[in-house]
Every structure is written in structure tokens, then in C-alpha cells.
N, C-alpha and C positions, 0 to 999 in steps of 0.2 A: 623580556619588558612585557609586564602585564600590558592589554588592549583596554582602550576606551570607550572603542564600536565594534559594534559587530561588524561581521566580514561575511556577510553574502556569500555564495558560490554559485554560478550558472554553468552546468553541465549540459553542451552540446552534443548527441549524440544520433549515432546513424541507428542501431539496432540496439535491442535491451542487452546483449551481451555487452557491446561496448559502452552502455552506458554504465554497468554494473562495475566493470574494468575502473572507467576513468573515475564513477566515483569512492571507489577505492585507492587508488591511487591519490586522488586531490585529497582526501580525507587524511591520510597519514604525514601529509605536508601541512593539511590548514585546520584540522580538526581540535576541538576544546577538550583537554581532561578532567575529569571530576569523579566526585566520587557520589552514586546516586545513596539519596537520602529517602525515597519511596520509588517503589517502581519494583519492575523486573532485577533480578540479581542485587537487588539490596544490598549495600555495605560496600558493592564491587566497585572498577572504576570503568566508564565509558569516555571513550571517543566521539564526540560527536559536533557534526555543522553547526554552527549559530544559525545559517539558515541557508538552505539546498534548494535551488528547482532545478530540475533535469527534465529535458528536451529530448524527446526518442521519434525522430523522423518515419523511420522504416518499423517499429517495433515487430511486423510478424517475420521479418529476414532471419534472424537467429535470436529466437523465445528464452533458450535456457545458455547458463555460461558455458564458455569452453574454456577446461582447463587444459594447458597443452601436454603431450605424452612428456612423461618423465618426470610430472612435478608431483611429489608425494602427496598431496590433500585432496579430499574427496571435492566431488563437486556439491553444490549446496543445493541441486534438486535437478529433478530428469521432469522427461514428458509426462511420462506414467503419473508423479506426483501431481504437477500440474495438472494435466485432465483430472484425475482427483478434487483438486482444490476447483474445477469449473461447475463441479455437481455441485460442490460445498457452497459456491456462489450463487447459484441459482436454485436454489430448495432451499425450506426453511426447516428440515429439521434439525433437531438441537438434541443433545441428552440431557439426562436429568441435572448433571453437577454443571452446566451450563448459560449461563445468565442470559447469552443472547449469540448469533454466529451471524456472521457479515449476511450468509445469504437470509437469516431469518429475518434480518433489517431492510433486504433488499424487497423481498418478494413477499413475505408473511409476518410484517412488525405486528409487534404484541405490546401495549401499554401493561406494567403492571400494579394495581392497586391495593394497598393492604386493607383488609377486612374490619373494621368498628366492630370490632368485638375481642370477646377475651383469646381468640382463638391464634391471634395471629398471622392466620392465613394469607396469603398472597393469593390473587386472583389475578390472572392475563386476560386483558379485552383485544380483541384483534382488531385492528385498523383499516382491514379488509381493503388493502390496497397492494397491487404490486408494482412494485416504482417500473422495475424492467419493463414489463408490459405498456405501462400506462406512458414512457418515455417513447416506446415503439410508436404507439397508437399516436401522440401526440406531432411528433414528425411526419406522420403518414395523412392524417385529418387535416393538419394546420399547416404544414409546409415547413422550412428548413429556417424560417426568418425569425426565432425567436431566441429569448436567455433564459426562459422558465424549464426548461428540460433537465433539471438536477436531480440526481438520489441521494437521498442522505441517509447516513451509517448512524451518528450519533442522536443521541438524545440529552434532556438537558439533565434527568437523573443519573446520566453514566456517570458524572462527578462523586456520585456517591460509591461505586462499583470499587470493589480492589482491582481490577483488570479493564479498564472503560475502553471502548474502542481505540485500536489505533489509526486505522481510517476512518474518518468523518465524511467526506464527501467525494462524490463522483460527479463531478460537471460535464455537459455533454455541449458539443457545437458541430453542427454540420455547416461547412465550408470549403467551398473549390469543390462541391461534390464526393467529399469526405465526411465519416462521424470520426469525431477527436474526443477524445478522453482528457479532464483536467481534474486531478487528482490532488488532495491534503491529507496529509498524515499528521498527527499529531504528535506519535513516536512512532523510528520506525530501525528495524535490524535490519543494518546494510549485508551481513553476510547471510543471514538464513532467511531473512523476510524477504527483502526486495528481490531477490529470485521468483519465488514462488508466487508473490505479491502479484506481480508486474505480469509473471508468463499468467495466471488467471486471470487478473482485467484484462489483458490483450486478446485473450479467447473469448471471453462476455462480450468486448466491442466488438468484434470480428462475426460474432453470433450475430448482435444487434442489428450493424451494418447491412448486413444479409437479410436481416428481416424489413427493414426500412428503405432498401434497395437501392444505398449509395455505397460507394468505395469504403475501404477502412482507413484509418487517418492516422494522425498522430498521437501519442499520448506525452502530457506535460503534468509533470507530477513536483509537488511542494512540500517541504517540508520543513519544519525546526527544530525536528530529533533525530534526523538519520544520523547513525550512529553504529560505531562497533563495540560492543562487549569485549572485556581485556579477553578472552579464551580466545577471540578470532585474531588478534593484533598480528601475530606471526602468520597466520595463515594467509592474512591479506599482503603482510611482507613476500613471504613466499610468492605469491600468485602475481605480486606488481615485481617481484625482482628487486626488490630493494634490499642494501645490504644492512640497514640500520632503521631503526626509527628516529625522527629528528621531532620529537618530544617528551617532557619531563614525565 
């Protein structure tokens, strides 16, 4: 029977490993199957939540996914990769083939301006703001009672990119003596992206909490595009020990 309304899901997890497992288990039961008309793996099928909110109470407890012994599937990430991803998030470096990186948007964002001549050259204008350091400074100098300490990845011009950023916002809050992250992903690969993204962002949060002088807190992530590509359906089924897939 075709659905009439969206079916939001809420995942209440202890740590990042628990969050990943619960998301895999739930998407195999409540995901929506569709064919990608534009985006990564165009033409293939994707299994996706209508809307997902994932709360992680103790993200530092177990950062990387645990694959039980005997399962013939690789872990989607490891701590070496996540440590490298942390450097990616906290520096503005990028290659010539990259339109942006999350790190550039966070610590050294630039606006691209097309020259008004026949050369079609594009100039990058630095905005001269390090959002990570500005949020740290805001909390240290102005106190914890603010709703203004938000870091933005997305720009209006991203709509024209072939691959616009998946992560758009990193909102922050200090409450009960802890720094919390509230994240929004427009689209999000559950198998390969979720573990590395959340692990790297958790390390960023730990760094910021230490610099501010507060404890490390929770992570709450929201996405209307948390999905599994078709190649990973069998991997997810193996990890969750499901004997069959319950969708068409």
C-alpha cells in the first residue's frame, strides 16, 4: 500500500556505534525505495528515510562501528581515517579539482566571482572568517546563553554545483555544562558516510569543548536524505542479521 504521509523516525542511541546499527536496522524496515534521477549513482536505486533524527548521548564512548567477529564484511571506517578526516575538517586546503571542502567552508570560506570579461576566469574572494574559532571565542567572551553560535557549510550558489555539500549546518549549544552539536545533512550515505562524518565531527566537538572549557556533550543529527545505496543493502542485512529484505 502506498504511503500518504511522511514517516519520520527518531533514533535514540547511546554512542556512535549504537546509532549506526540502529539506523541500519530501522532503514531496512521503514526505508523508501526510489530510483535516483539526479545525484550520486544516478539511475540506481536508493533506500532512504523520509526524515530521520538521530540523538547520540555519549558519542565519545565508541566512535567507530564494531563489526562482530566472524562477519565477512569490512568496517566502513577506522580511527586512522577519522583522524585524517579531522584534519580535513579543520583546515582550508583543497585540490584544484575540488569546488569546496567542509574544512574550507568552516575555517577559510571563499566566494567565487566570475570576471566580467571574455576570459571567463573565476576569482575566489576570501571571507576572512574561521567559524570554528569564532564560535569558541563567542562562548568564551559572551557566555553560554546564546543561540547565535552556528557554523554554516552551505552557500546559496551551491544549488548550481554538480555535487553540492551534504552537510549544511553545524549548530551548537552549551547547556548543563556541556557542548552539544546539532547537525543537518541534506543527503547522507548511511553505510560509508555516516560513520566517518559523525566520528570526525565528534573529534571537532571534543576539541572545541576543551578550548571553551566545558565538557563534551551530545550530538543530534537531522536528515531528510539518510540513505543506503543498493550496493550496500546486502552489507546492511548481514550486519543486522536480517534474513531477508522487507521492501520491494
